[in-house]
N, C-alpha and C positions, 0 to 999 in steps of 0.2 A: 689948626684944630678942626676946622670944618672939612678941610680936604682929607684929613685922616679918617674922620667919621664916614665921609662919603666912600672912601676906599674900603673900609670895613663892611659897610652895608652892601657894597657890590660883591665882595667876597662871600658874604653870608648868602646873598641871593643866588650866586653861582652854585654854592654847595647845595642849596635847596633844590635848584633845578636839576642838578646831577642826581640827587637822591630820588626825585620824582621820575626821572628818565630810567633809572635802574629798576624802580618798582614797576613802571609800565613795561619794560623789557621782560621782566620776570613773569608778568601776567600774560604777555603774548606767548612766551615759551610754554607756560602751563596750558594755555588753550590749545596750542599746537600739539602738545603731548596728549591731551584728552581726545582731540580729533583723531590722532594717529591710533590710539588704543581702541577707540570706538570703531574706526574703519577696519582695524585688524580683526576685532571680534565679529563684525558683520561678515567679513570675508571668510573667517573660520566657520561661522554658522552656515554660510552659503556652500562652502566646500563640503561640510558634513552632510547637509541636506542633499547635495548633488550626489555624494557617494551612496546615499541610501535610496535615492529615487531612481537613478539610472543603473538598474541591475541588468546585466547582460549574461551572467552566469552564476551558478551556485557551486558550492563545494560539499561533497558527500563525505562526511567524517565518521562513518559508521564503525570501521574496524581499526585495529592497531596498525600503525605505520612502521612497525618493527620489520626490518628487511628479512629477518629469519623466519617470520610467520607468513610472509607473502606467498612462497611456494606452497605451503600447506593449505592456505585459504584458496589458492587457485585450483589445486587438485581436488579439494573437498567440494567446492562449488561446482566444478565441471562434472565430477562424478555424480553428485546429487541431481544436477540438472538433466544429465543424460538418462539417469534412472527414472526421473519423474516423467520426462517426455516419452520415453520408450514404454514405460509401464502404462501410462494413460492411453497412448495410442494402441497398445495391445488390447486393452479393455474395449476400446471403440471398435477395433477390427473384429474381435471375438464376438461382440454383440451383434454387429451388422452382418457377419457371415453366417450366424446360426439362426435359423428361422424360429427355433424354440424359445429364443430370448427376445423375440419381438413383442415384448409386453411393456406396460407403462413403467414398471419399476426400472427395467433396464434401459428404457428410452431416457428416463431422467438421469440414470447413471452415465450414459453416453454424454449428455449435455454437461453434467458435472465434470467429467474428464476433460471435455473441451475447455471449460472455464479454468480448470487447473493448469492445463497446458498454456493457455493465454496468460494467466497470472504469472507463472514462472518465467515465461518467455519475455514478459514485459520488464522484469526486474533483474533476473539473474545474469543474462548475457552482458549487461552493462557492468556488473560487478567483475565478471571474468575479464573483460577488456580492460577495466580500470586497474585491476591487480597486475595484469600483464604489462601494461604501459606505465605503471606507477603514476597514475593520474587520478585525481579526485574531482575534476571539473566536469560539470554538465551545463549545457547552455540553458538559457531561460526558456526557449521554445521546447527544447528537449525535456526539460524538467516538467513543464506543464503537460506535454504529451504523455510522458511516463506516468504522471499522476492520474491523468484521465483514464488511461487504459487499466491501470492497477485498480482504480475505484470501480470501473465497470466490471472487470472479471472477479474482483473480490466480492462485490455486491451480488453478482450472479451466483457465486458459491453460497452465499448466505441465503438467498431466496430459493435456490434449487434444493437446498437441504430442508427448508420449510415445506416446499412442495412435496418432496419425498416423504416427509413425516405425514403429510395429509394423505398421501397414497397408502402408506402403511396403516393409517387410521381407518380408511375405507375398507382395506383388505381384511383387517382383523375384526373391526366392529360391525361392518356391514358386508359380510362376504357374499351374500346372495345378490346384492345389488352392485357388486364391484364392477362387473363388465359394463353395466349400464351407465354408472356414474363416471368411471374412468375410461370413457371412450376415446378414440383417436383425436376427435375434435377438442375435447376437454383437455387432453394432454398437451396438444399443440398450443392451445390458448394459454395454459398455465406457463409454459416455457416462454411464449411471446410476452406475457405480462412481466415475467422475470427479466427478460432482456430490456424491455422498454423502461421498466422501473430502474434498472441499473444504469441505463444511458441517461435518464433524468438525474439520477444521483451524481453522476460524473459531470453533467452539464451544470448543475448547481454549484459544485465546487469550482469548476473552471470559471464560471461567471464571477464568483466571489473573488477569486484570485486576480482575474483580469481587471477588475475595478480598482485594485490596490495600486496606489502610486508611490508607496513608501514601504521599505523593508528595514527592519531593525538590524538584520545581519544577513550574510550570504552563506553561513555555515549550517548545514543540515545534519543533525545528529542521527543519521541513519544511512543505510547503504543504497537507498533509493529515495525518490522524492515522495516521502510519506506525507499524505494530505494534512494530518494533524501537525506534523513538524513545520510544514510550509505555512499553515495558517498562524502558527505561533510566531513566525518571523515577520508577519505583516504588521503594519501600523493601524490596523482596524480599531475602531472604537470598541471598548470592552463590552458594552451592551449589545452591539451588533454581532460581535463574535460569539457571545454567550447564547443569544437567540438563535443564531444559525446552527451552532453545535447542538443545542437542545432539540431543535426541529429535526435535524438529520438523525439524531440519536433516537428520537421517538418513532419516526417513520421507518427508518431502515435498520433499527436494532431492537427496540422494545416491541414493536408490533410483530415482526417475524419470530422473535423469541417467545412471545406470548402464545402465538399460534402453535409453535413447536411444542411448548410445554403442555398446552391444552391437549394436543393430539396424543402425546405420550401419557398424559394422565388418563385419558379415555382408553388407550391401548393397555396400560397396566391394569386398569379396572376390569377390562374384558378378559385379560389373561388370568387374573386371580379368580374369576368366576368359572374357569374351566375345571371340571372335577378331577381329571386324571393328570398325573405328573408328566406323562408323555405328551399329552395335548398342550400343556403349558410350555414345555420345552420347544415343541414344534412351532407354536405361535410366536414365542420369543425369538427363535432362531431366524425368523423372517425379517426381523428389524434389529437384530443384534449388531450387524455390521454398520447399519446407518447410525445407530445410537453411539457406537464407538467413534465414528467420524465426527458426529455432532459434538461430542465431548472434547475431542481433540481440537476441532476448529474453534469452538467458543472459548476453550481454555487458553489457546494461543492468543486469540483476540483479546481476552481479558488481561493476559500478561503484557501485551503491547500497550493497552490502555493504562495499566498501572505504571508501566515504565515511563510513559510520557507524563502522567499526572504527578508522580512523586519525584520527577526530575532525576532519574538515575544517570549514571555515566553514559556517554555516547556508545561505548562498546556494549554495555548491558542492554540498552534499548535496541541496538542493532541486532543483537543475537535473539532478542525476543521477537523481532520482526522476521528473522529467518525462520523461526518455528511456524509463524503464521503464513508466510508466503512460499516457503519451500518444503519444509518438513511435512506439513499436513498434506499438500498435494502429492508428495512422493510416497507417503504411506497409504493413501487411499486405494490404489490398485492392489496392494498386498492385503489390506483389510478385507476388501470385497472378494478377492480371489481365494484367499485362504479359508474364508468362512462360508463359501458358496460353492456347492458342488457343480451347479450348472455352469458357472463362470470357469471353474477349473477344467471341466470337460470341454467347453468351447475353446479355451486357450490351447489345450493339448491337441485338439483336433486341428486348430488353425496352424499350430507349429508343425504338426506332422504333415499336413498338406503342403506347407511351405518347404519343408525339407524334401518331400517327394518331388515337388516341382523343380527344386534346385538340383536334385540328383539326376532327374530326367534331362534337364537342360545341360548339365555338365557332361553326361554321357553322350548326348547328341553333339555337343561341341567337340568332344574328343574324337568321336567317330568321323565327323566331317573333317577334322584336322588330319586324321590318319589317311583318309581317302585322298585329301589334297596332296 
């Protein structure tokens, strides 16, 4: 009897030990599973952070990738770019070749044309090449370079339009002191201030982006490296981003627009005090072209801002940027030449002289070839 009890107790002890071993084994397996899950999550987080921080290129997703639309986009942008460059260069050559146009207003117009050529040459050739090669990739360095130059030339457009408004204000409201106030030194100083301020604006944006070590995404909803789109992709603190945007908006948007509106308020007030209708028309015709360009420029800029604020589709935002960066510079030469007799006269004189030189050169080349 004792031996049987002893045997039962041993079997019961063996069962208990096996049960404890199973529990211990299950606990070890559970701990190993938790360690594996934790390490996988850490690795996933590391990979995600690595993909966001190590950005070597961006993708420009401004236009539709439909193959049927690519030839149309290519021809449209190439045509508009050639018209923009040739038209603005024609304005510059016409003004510089005619001594009657060596006045402050046309001096500022030449600088505005140079800024327009620079702005379109910074953005549009990349679009043409991308459509031709079916690529949307732009390098990190190339994106920052394009952003810097586009900010510089775009800001120059903004500030030069403000300077031209001040020139019209002095010409209409203080005509007797116009030559004294708008002397060559003053004109050169105003253009220099516009250039330096534009470079500072570009430098601020570049420094802000260069300090960023994390990007949310690499897809830019525009056809070029739009500064606002690029800043939205950064992992900047919301407070820092808002402070920077407000500062830039006040200095480079609100102040120039305030000066421009104040100038035209004074201009309109002076024109309304002119007694004759002919005098009012003559006074307004001197600033009508500039006012048209201002409305077109700021209207397109407002469209770009609204498209980025209300998160429209990439195609709509890109086409709004096209109006700002390409359509406005393309129309500037037509607006100033069609509404200005002096510009039209200078352009026709330049074209006739060019044709005469080409005819003389062609006749001389044919005569030399015949003699040979």
